[in-house]
VEXDREN-2710 file (C-alpha; in Angstrom, 1 decimal):
% VEXDREN-2710
k/r/px/py/pz
1/UNK/19.9/1.4/-17.9
2/UNK/18.3/3.9/-20.0
3/UNK/19.6/7.6/-20.2
4/UNK/18.5/10.6/-17.7
5/UNK/14.8/11.2/-16.5
6/UNK/13.5/14.5/-15.6
7/UNK/11.0/14.4/-12.8
8/UNK/8.2/17.2/-13.2
9/UNK/5.3/18.0/-14.7
10/UNK/6.3/17.9/-18.0
11/UNK/7.0/14.6/-17.7
12/UNK/4.1/13.8/-15.8
13/UNK/1.8/15.0/-18.9
14/UNK/4.2/13.5/-21.2
15/UNK/4.1/9.7/-19.3
16/UNK/-0.2/9.8/-18.8
17/UNK/-1.7/11.8/-21.2
18/UNK/-1.6/8.8/-23.5
19/UNK/-3.3/6.6/-20.7
20/UNK/-6.2/9.3/-20.1
21/UNK/-6.8/10.2/-24.4
22/UNK/-5.8/6.2/-25.7
23/UNK/-9.1/4.5/-27.1
24/UNK/-11.0/2.1/-24.4
25/UNK/-10.5/1.2/-20.9
26/UNK/-7.5/-0.5/-19.3
27/UNK/-9.1/-3.7/-18.4
28/UNK/-12.3/-3.8/-21.0
29/UNK/-12.0/-4.6/-24.2
30/UNK/-15.3/-2.5/-25.3
31/UNK/-15.5/0.5/-22.9
32/UNK/-18.4/2.5/-24.0
33/UNK/-17.2/5.1/-20.8
34/UNK/-14.3/6.2/-22.9
35/UNK/-15.6/9.3/-23.9
36/UNK/-16.5/12.0/-20.9
37/UNK/-19.5/11.6/-20.4
38/UNK/-22.1/14.2/-19.1
39/UNK/-21.6/13.0/-15.3
40/UNK/-17.7/12.9/-15.2
41/UNK/-17.2/16.5/-17.2
42/UNK/-20.3/17.8/-14.1
43/UNK/-18.0/16.4/-11.4
44/UNK/-14.7/17.5/-12.9
45/UNK/-16.2/21.1/-13.4
46/UNK/-17.1/20.6/-9.4
47/UNK/-13.3/19.5/-8.2
48/UNK/-12.2/22.3/-10.1
49/UNK/-14.3/25.1/-8.8
50/UNK/-13.6/23.9/-5.3
51/UNK/-10.0/23.7/-6.5
52/UNK/-10.2/27.9/-7.4
53/UNK/-11.8/28.3/-3.9
54/UNK/-9.2/26.9/-1.8
55/UNK/-7.1/28.8/-4.2
56/UNK/-8.2/32.1/-4.2
57/UNK/-8.9/32.4/-7.5
58/UNK/-12.7/31.5/-8.2
59/UNK/-14.2/34.4/-10.3
60/UNK/-11.3/35.1/-11.9
61/UNK/-10.8/36.2/-15.4
62/UNK/-7.4/34.3/-16.1
63/UNK/-6.0/31.5/-14.5
64/UNK/-2.6/32.7/-12.4
65/UNK/0.7/30.6/-14.2
66/UNK/1.5/29.1/-11.5
67/UNK/-2.1/27.0/-11.1
68/UNK/-2.3/26.5/-15.3
69/UNK/-0.3/23.2/-14.9
70/UNK/-2.2/22.0/-11.6
71/UNK/-5.6/22.4/-12.9
72/UNK/-4.5/19.9/-16.1
73/UNK/-2.8/17.3/-13.8
74/UNK/-6.3/17.2/-12.1
75/UNK/-8.3/16.7/-14.9
76/UNK/-5.8/14.4/-16.0
77/UNK/-6.4/11.9/-12.9
78/UNK/-10.3/12.3/-13.1
79/UNK/-10.0/11.4/-16.2
80/UNK/-8.4/8.5/-15.7
81/UNK/-10.7/7.2/-12.6
82/UNK/-13.5/7.8/-14.3
83/UNK/-13.2/7.1/-18.2
84/UNK/-10.8/4.9/-18.3
85/UNK/-10.8/3.0/-14.8
86/UNK/-14.6/3.0/-15.4
87/UNK/-15.0/4.6/-11.9
88/UNK/-16.7/7.5/-12.5
89/UNK/-18.6/7.7/-9.7
90/UNK/-15.9/7.8/-6.9
91/UNK/-14.7/11.1/-9.4
92/UNK/-17.4/12.6/-6.6
93/UNK/-14.9/11.6/-3.6
94/UNK/-12.2/13.9/-4.2
95/UNK/-14.6/16.9/-3.7
96/UNK/-14.3/16.4/0.1
97/UNK/-10.0/16.2/-0.5
98/UNK/-10.3/19.2/-2.0
99/UNK/-12.5/21.0/0.2
100/UNK/-10.4/20.1/3.6
101/UNK/-6.6/19.5/2.4
102/UNK/-5.5/22.8/3.2
103/UNK/-8.1/23.9/5.7
104/UNK/-7.4/20.8/7.8
105/UNK/-4.1/21.2/8.1
106/UNK/-4.3/24.5/8.9
107/UNK/-7.2/24.4/11.6
108/UNK/-5.3/21.4/13.0
109/UNK/-2.0/23.4/13.2
110/UNK/-0.4/20.2/12.1
111/UNK/3.3/19.6/14.0
112/UNK/4.8/19.1/10.3
113/UNK/4.2/21.2/8.0
114/UNK/1.3/20.4/5.1
115/UNK/2.0/19.0/1.7
116/UNK/-0.2/18.8/-1.1
117/UNK/-2.6/15.9/-1.8
118/UNK/-4.5/17.3/-4.3
119/UNK/-2.1/17.0/-7.7
120/UNK/0.6/15.0/-5.7
121/UNK/-1.8/11.7/-6.1
122/UNK/-1.2/12.4/-10.3
123/UNK/2.1/12.8/-10.1
124/UNK/2.8/9.3/-7.8
125/UNK/0.8/8.0/-10.4
126/UNK/3.1/9.0/-13.1
127/UNK/6.1/7.6/-11.8
128/UNK/5.0/3.9/-11.0
129/UNK/3.2/3.9/-14.4
130/UNK/7.2/4.8/-16.0
131/UNK/9.1/2.5/-13.4
132/UNK/6.9/-0.3/-14.2
133/UNK/7.0/0.3/-18.2
134/UNK/10.5/1.6/-18.6
135/UNK/12.8/-0.1/-20.8
136/UNK/11.8/-3.5/-21.6
137/UNK/9.3/-3.7/-19.0
138/UNK/11.5/-6.2/-16.3
139/UNK/9.3/-4.4/-13.4
140/UNK/5.9/-5.6/-15.5
141/UNK/7.2/-8.9/-16.5
142/UNK/8.1/-10.1/-12.6
143/UNK/4.6/-8.1/-11.1
144/UNK/2.5/-10.4/-13.4
145/UNK/4.6/-13.4/-12.5
146/UNK/4.2/-12.7/-9.0
147/UNK/0.3/-12.0/-8.6
148/UNK/-0.1/-15.0/-11.2
149/UNK/2.1/-18.0/-9.2
150/UNK/-0.3/-16.4/-6.3
151/UNK/-3.2/-17.3/-7.6
152/UNK/-2.2/-20.6/-9.0
153/UNK/-0.8/-21.7/-5.3
154/UNK/-3.5/-20.0/-3.4
155/UNK/-6.9/-20.3/-2.3
156/UNK/-8.6/-19.1/-5.6
157/UNK/-12.4/-18.0/-5.3
158/UNK/-14.5/-19.8/-7.6
159/UNK/-15.4/-16.6/-9.5
160/UNK/-11.8/-16.1/-10.9
161/UNK/-11.0/-19.5/-11.9
162/UNK/-13.0/-19.2/-15.2
163/UNK/-11.5/-16.1/-15.9
164/UNK/-9.3/-15.3/-19.0
165/UNK/-6.7/-13.2/-16.8
166/UNK/-5.1/-10.6/-18.7
167/UNK/-2.3/-10.3/-15.9
168/UNK/-0.7/-7.0/-17.5
169/UNK/-4.2/-5.0/-17.8
170/UNK/-4.7/-6.1/-14.6
171/UNK/-1.7/-4.5/-12.6
172/UNK/-1.8/-1.3/-15.0
173/UNK/-5.2/-1.0/-13.7
174/UNK/-4.2/-1.8/-9.9
175/UNK/-1.6/0.7/-10.5
176/UNK/-3.7/3.1/-11.6
177/UNK/-6.4/2.8/-8.7
178/UNK/-3.5/2.6/-5.9
179/UNK/-1.7/6.4/-7.2
180/UNK/-5.1/7.8/-7.6
181/UNK/-6.9/7.1/-4.4
182/UNK/-4.3/6.4/-2.1
183/UNK/-5.2/9.4/-0.1
184/UNK/-8.6/10.5/-0.3
185/UNK/-9.3/8.9/2.8
186/UNK/-7.3/11.9/4.2
187/UNK/-10.9/14.0/5.2
188/UNK/-11.8/11.0/7.2
189/UNK/-8.7/11.2/9.2
190/UNK/-8.6/14.7/10.0
191/UNK/-12.3/14.2/11.6
192/UNK/-10.6/11.5/13.3
193/UNK/-7.8/14.0/14.3
194/UNK/-9.8/17.1/14.7
195/UNK/-11.9/15.0/17.6
196/UNK/-9.0/13.9/19.2
197/UNK/-7.6/17.0/19.4
198/UNK/-11.0/18.7/20.7
199/UNK/-10.6/16.2/23.0
200/UNK/-7.4/17.0/24.4
201/UNK/-8.8/20.7/24.3
202/UNK/-11.5/21.2/26.0
203/UNK/-11.6/18.1/27.8
204/UNK/-14.6/15.6/28.9
205/UNK/-16.7/16.1/25.7
206/UNK/-18.9/13.7/26.7
207/UNK/-20.5/16.2/28.7
208/UNK/-21.9/18.1/26.1
209/UNK/-21.7/15.6/23.5
210/UNK/-24.1/12.7/23.2
211/UNK/-21.7/9.5/24.2
212/UNK/-20.6/7.0/21.5
213/UNK/-23.3/4.0/23.2
214/UNK/-21.6/0.4/23.0
215/UNK/-24.3/-0.9/20.5
216/UNK/-23.8/2.6/18.5
217/UNK/-19.9/1.6/18.1
218/UNK/-20.6/-1.9/17.9
219/UNK/-22.7/-1.0/15.0
220/UNK/-20.6/1.0/13.0
221/UNK/-17.8/-1.7/13.4
222/UNK/-19.8/-3.9/12.0
223/UNK/-20.9/-2.0/9.4
224/UNK/-16.9/-1.1/8.9
225/UNK/-16.5/-4.6/8.5
226/UNK/-19.2/-5.8/6.4
227/UNK/-17.1/-3.2/3.6
228/UNK/-13.9/-4.3/4.3
229/UNK/-15.2/-8.1/3.4
230/UNK/-14.6/-7.4/-0.3
231/UNK/-11.1/-6.2/0.3
232/UNK/-10.1/-10.0/1.4
233/UNK/-8.2/-11.6/-0.8
234/UNK/-6.7/-14.8/1.0
235/UNK/-4.6/-15.8/-1.8
236/UNK/-2.5/-12.7/-2.0
237/UNK/-1.7/-13.0/1.5
238/UNK/-4.0/-10.3/2.4
239/UNK/-3.0/-11.8/6.0
240/UNK/-0.2/-9.7/5.9
241/UNK/-1.9/-6.5/5.8
242/UNK/-3.3/-7.2/9.0
243/UNK/-6.8/-5.9/8.0
244/UNK/-8.4/-6.8/11.6
245/UNK/-6.2/-5.3/13.7
246/UNK/-6.1/-2.2/12.2
247/UNK/-9.8/-1.6/12.2
248/UNK/-9.0/-2.8/16.1
249/UNK/-6.8/0.0/17.1
250/UNK/-8.9/2.7/14.6
251/UNK/-12.3/2.0/17.3
252/UNK/-9.9/1.8/20.1
253/UNK/-8.7/5.6/19.3
254/UNK/-5.1/4.3/18.2
255/UNK/-3.2/4.7/14.6
256/UNK/-5.5/7.4/13.7
257/UNK/-2.0/9.0/12.2
258/UNK/-2.2/7.8/8.4
259/UNK/-5.4/5.9/9.5
260/UNK/-6.2/6.9/5.8
261/UNK/-4.2/3.9/4.6
262/UNK/-6.9/2.1/6.0
263/UNK/-9.6/4.7/5.6
264/UNK/-8.8/5.0/2.0
265/UNK/-10.1/1.7/0.6
266/UNK/-13.0/1.8/2.5
267/UNK/-14.0/5.1/0.1
268/UNK/-13.7/3.0/-2.8
269/UNK/-14.8/-0.9/-1.4
270/UNK/-18.3/0.0/-2.6
271/UNK/-17.2/-0.5/-6.5
272/UNK/-16.0/-3.8/-5.8
273/UNK/-19.3/-5.7/-6.4
274/UNK/-20.0/-9.3/-7.6
275/UNK/-21.4/-7.9/-10.8
276/UNK/-20.2/-10.7/-13.1
277/UNK/-19.4/-8.0/-16.0
278/UNK/-16.6/-6.3/-14.0
279/UNK/-14.7/-10.1/-11.8
280/UNK/-11.4/-8.8/-13.3
281/UNK/-12.0/-5.5/-11.8
282/UNK/-12.8/-6.5/-8.5
283/UNK/-9.5/-8.4/-8.6
284/UNK/-8.0/-4.9/-10.1
285/UNK/-9.2/-3.1/-7.2
286/UNK/-8.5/-5.7/-4.5
287/UNK/-5.2/-5.7/-5.3
288/UNK/-4.9/-2.1/-5.2
289/UNK/-6.5/-1.9/-2.2
290/UNK/-4.1/-4.5/-0.7
291/UNK/-1.0/-2.3/-1.7
292/UNK/-2.6/1.1/0.1
293/UNK/-3.4/-0.3/3.3
294/UNK/-0.1/-0.9/4.6
295/UNK/2.0/1.9/2.2
296/UNK/2.7/4.5/5.4
297/UNK/3.1/1.3/8.1
298/UNK/6.4/2.1/10.3
299/UNK/7.5/-1.5/9.7
300/UNK/9.0/-3.4/6.8
301/UNK/7.0/-6.1/6.4
302/UNK/3.5/-5.5/5.2
303/UNK/5.2/-3.0/2.4
304/UNK/7.6/-6.1/1.5
305/UNK/5.0/-8.7/1.7
306/UNK/3.1/-7.3/-1.9
307/UNK/5.2/-5.7/-4.3
308/UNK/2.3/-3.4/-5.3
309/UNK/2.6/-1.4/-1.8
310/UNK/6.0/-1.6/-2.3
311/UNK/6.1/0.6/-5.9
312/UNK/3.3/2.7/-4.3
313/UNK/5.7/3.6/-1.2
314/UNK/8.8/3.9/-3.7
315/UNK/6.8/6.7/-5.9
316/UNK/4.8/8.4/-3.2
317/UNK/8.2/9.3/-1.1
318/UNK/9.6/10.0/-4.6
319/UNK/7.1/12.5/-5.0
320/UNK/8.4/16.0/-3.7
321/UNK/9.2/18.3/-6.9
322/UNK/6.7/20.8/-6.6
323/UNK/4.1/20.0/-3.8
324/UNK/3.3/22.3/-1.9
325/UNK/3.1/22.7/2.2
326/UNK/1.8/26.0/3.9
327/UNK/3.7/28.4/5.0
328/UNK/2.6/30.9/8.2
329/UNK/4.4/34.6/8.1
330/UNK/4.6/36.2/11.2
331/UNK/2.3/39.1/11.9
332/UNK/3.6/42.6/10.5
333/UNK/2.4/45.4/12.7
334/UNK/-0.7/46.5/12.0
335/UNK/-1.1/43.4/9.5
336/UNK/-2.8/39.3/9.8
337/UNK/-0.4/36.3/10.6
338/UNK/-0.7/35.5/6.7
339/UNK/-0.3/32.1/5.3
340/UNK/1.1/31.1/1.7
341/UNK/2.2/28.0/-0.3
342/UNK/5.7/27.5/-0.9
343/UNK/7.8/24.1/-2.4
344/UNK/11.6/23.2/-1.8
345/UNK/11.9/21.1/-4.5
346/UNK/11.6/22.3/-7.9
347/UNK/12.5/18.8/-10.0
348/UNK/14.4/16.2/-9.6
349/UNK/16.6/14.7/-12.2
350/UNK/17.2/11.0/-12.8
351/UNK/21.3/10.2/-13.9
352/UNK/22.0/6.9/-14.8
353/UNK/24.9/5.7/-12.0
354/UNK/26.2/2.3/-10.8
355/UNK/23.1/0.2/-12.6
356/UNK/20.5/2.3/-11.5
357/UNK/19.6/6.2/-10.7
358/UNK/21.2/8.7/-8.8
359/UNK/18.6/12.0/-8.0
360/UNK/19.7/15.1/-8.5
361/UNK/16.7/17.3/-6.4
362/UNK/16.9/20.9/-7.8
363/UNK/15.9/22.8/-4.6
364/UNK/14.0/25.9/-4.5
365/UNK/16.8/28.8/-3.8
366/UNK/14.7/31.8/-4.3
367/UNK/12.6/30.1/-0.6
368/UNK/16.2/28.8/0.7
369/UNK/15.8/31.7/3.7
370/UNK/12.3/30.3/4.9
371/UNK/12.8/26.9/4.4
372/UNK/16.0/27.2/7.0
373/UNK/14.4/29.5/9.4
374/UNK/12.3/27.6/12.4
375/UNK/9.1/26.4/11.6
376/UNK/10.5/24.5/9.7
377/UNK/14.4/24.3/9.8
378/UNK/15.6/22.1/7.1
379/UNK/17.4/19.5/7.6
380/UNK/19.8/17.6/5.0
381/UNK/19.4/14.2/7.5
382/UNK/15.9/15.0/7.9
383/UNK/15.1/15.3/4.2
384/UNK/17.4/12.1/3.9
385/UNK/15.5/10.0/6.6
386/UNK/13.1/8.4/4.5
387/UNK/15.0/8.9/1.3
388/UNK/17.4/6.0/2.8
389/UNK/14.5/4.0/3.6
390/UNK/13.3/3.7/0.0
391/UNK/16.7/2.7/-0.9
392/UNK/16.5/-0.1/1.2
393/UNK/13.2/-0.9/0.6
394/UNK/14.1/-1.4/-3.1
395/UNK/17.4/-3.2/-3.0
396/UNK/15.8/-5.8/-0.3
397/UNK/12.8/-6.4/-2.8
398/UNK/14.9/-6.1/-5.9
399/UNK/12.4/-5.8/-8.3
400/UNK/12.6/-2.0/-9.3
401/UNK/16.0/-0.1/-10.8
402/UNK/18.4/0.8/-8.0
403/UNK/17.8/4.6/-7.2
404/UNK/20.1/6.5/-4.9
405/UNK/18.7/9.7/-3.1
406/UNK/20.7/10.2/0.2
407/UNK/24.4/11.1/-1.0
408/UNK/25.2/14.9/-0.5
409/UNK/25.6/15.4/-4.2
410/UNK/22.0/14.3/-4.6
411/UNK/21.1/18.2/-4.1
412/UNK/21.6/21.1/-6.3
413/UNK/23.1/23.4/-5.5
414/UNK/24.7/21.3/-2.6
415/UNK/25.4/23.9/-0.5
416/UNK/21.5/24.3/0.3
END
């Protein structure tokens, strides 16, 4: 096992900067889009304007130091998405993510604390990219072999049969799309959950809102089913993801929590087309969509049935450093209640241990009092619940290095 690795924003920049600035696309030998085109520059500019507005720094002469890194990470993610993956149009779907991200959590009065979904995906992408390429590339080799075997023994779509497939490039592309796009469905999830919250709070909304007739509901469902068609991958055990059942639950009003896992791929399904020059891109996006659909499952089967889904689950759960959430401070006499961003973990150090790594979480001592009090009531066992599941899934899947995340000495300082 290689030496110590520190997961922080320096790590993210070091890991992803070569990806965002290297010549050519991840999948394309000749990629005319490697230079930032005007449309992509405009889209990045609009995203940054929205980012500044939501952080209250719009029009500032100098960007506060705490936001400089956040903006750089965001630019890196958008650059990879538009310039390296040739998905320039999809950079625009980040705009509603920024517009709704903090506001929706505050307005929805979310039962758990809000956590950022703007720069979080870029950090997740860096963790997965590092895991894929670390050491001798053992993880990459296993991923290549897995999908190659699946295609060799499955019902291969005819459009893929005559293609020369470079599985390393396909896996790299699929992972970058996975990491950067796995949370873009959150605005749609907020929309669904807001409707339910309104219905619970006011009741009988149909008395003031036009009803969703059976014809309209059926039409909407058929339209979404049509969008889901390109995501079907019969040769890759797509049935394990249960797209049909998930869709039924969505229309029945069940499963709104984490529904973004199904909704996110719907937003980029339109990019999966039958353009003969983009057949390999279609394949990579199918793999990305397949992984995103199951990465929030409460049961392990769907996550374990696909190695990219496991990788996404692991990277998504490990990424906790500098991930801001909103702290609601009580109103002082004569003052309004205020809301401010706060983080609990500053960085994560991975130390070689037992043939793998042990994670050391550097906690935010300056905010210790706030974190220990309600409504957060920080608790070590609750902190470790998802970490224990990560450990278990890594062990069962078997292709990732072991990472210890839930022992008492994983915290620094230990008495946190």
